[in-house]
C-alpha positions in Angstrom: -13.6 -8.4 -19.3 -15.1 -5.5 -21.1 -13.5 -2.1 -21.2 -16.3 -0.5 -19.1 -15.9 -3.2 -16.4 -12.1 -2.8 -16.3 -12.5 1.0 -16.0 -15.0 0.6 -13.2 -12.8 -1.8 -11.3 -9.8 0.5 -11.7 -11.8 3.4 -10.4 -13.0 1.4 -7.4 -9.4 0.5 -6.5 -8.3 4.1 -6.8 -11.2 5.3 -4.6 -10.6 2.6 -2.0 -6.9 3.4 -1.9 -7.7 7.1 -1.5 -10.0 6.2 1.5 -7.1 4.4 3.2 -4.8 7.4 3.1 -4.9 8.5 6.8 -2.6 11.2 8.1 0.5 10.5 10.1 -1.0 12.2 13.2 -3.9 9.8 13.2 -1.6 6.8 13.1 0.6 8.2 15.9 -2.4 8.8 18.2 -3.9 5.3 17.4 -0.6 3.6 18.1 -0.1 5.6 21.4 -3.7 4.8 22.5 -3.3 1.1 21.7 0.0 0.9 23.4 -1.3 2.4 26.6 -4.3 0.0 26.5 -2.3 -3.1 25.9 0.3 -2.1 28.5 -2.4 -2.4 31.2 -2.5 -6.2 30.5 0.8 -7.1 28.9 4.5 -6.3 29.5 5.1 -5.1 25.9 8.6 -5.1 24.4 9.7 -1.6 23.6 9.0 -0.6 20.0 7.3 -3.9 19.1 3.8 -2.6 18.5 2.9 -2.6 14.8 -0.4 -1.5 13.1 -1.3 -2.3 9.6 -4.4 -0.9 7.9 -5.8 -2.2 4.7 -9.1 -2.1 2.8 -11.2 -5.0 1.8 -12.7 -5.2 -1.7 -16.0 -3.9 -0.2 -14.3 -0.8 1.3 -14.2 -1.9 4.9 -11.1 -1.3 7.0 -9.0 -4.3 8.0 -6.7 -3.6 10.9 -3.9 -5.9 12.0 -2.2 -5.2 15.3 0.9 -7.1 16.4 3.1 -6.7 19.4 5.7 -8.8 21.3 5.4 -9.1 25.1 7.5 -10.7 27.8 4.5 -11.7 30.0 0.9 -11.2 30.8 0.3 -9.0 33.8 -1.6 -10.3 36.8 -4.6 -8.0 37.1 -6.3 -9.9 39.9 -10.0 -10.7 40.0 -12.4 -8.5 38.2 -15.8 -8.2 39.8 -18.9 -8.1 37.7 -21.0 -5.0 38.1 
């Protein structure tokens, strides 16, 4: 690989990593909102919700959400509008 290509690749990686740096408050709000949403449908185990954010090579966000739950809640029949 030529020096210019290596430099461009390194710069791209730095810029992508800089894009991923989200503040702590954002992650706390995201985790709280997701927990509240999932709690409507699942009996989540306390403290089991995990959120991992990465960037793809093209600069898109990839978000992985994992949680443990004891059961799926019975929400009844949902009527179509």
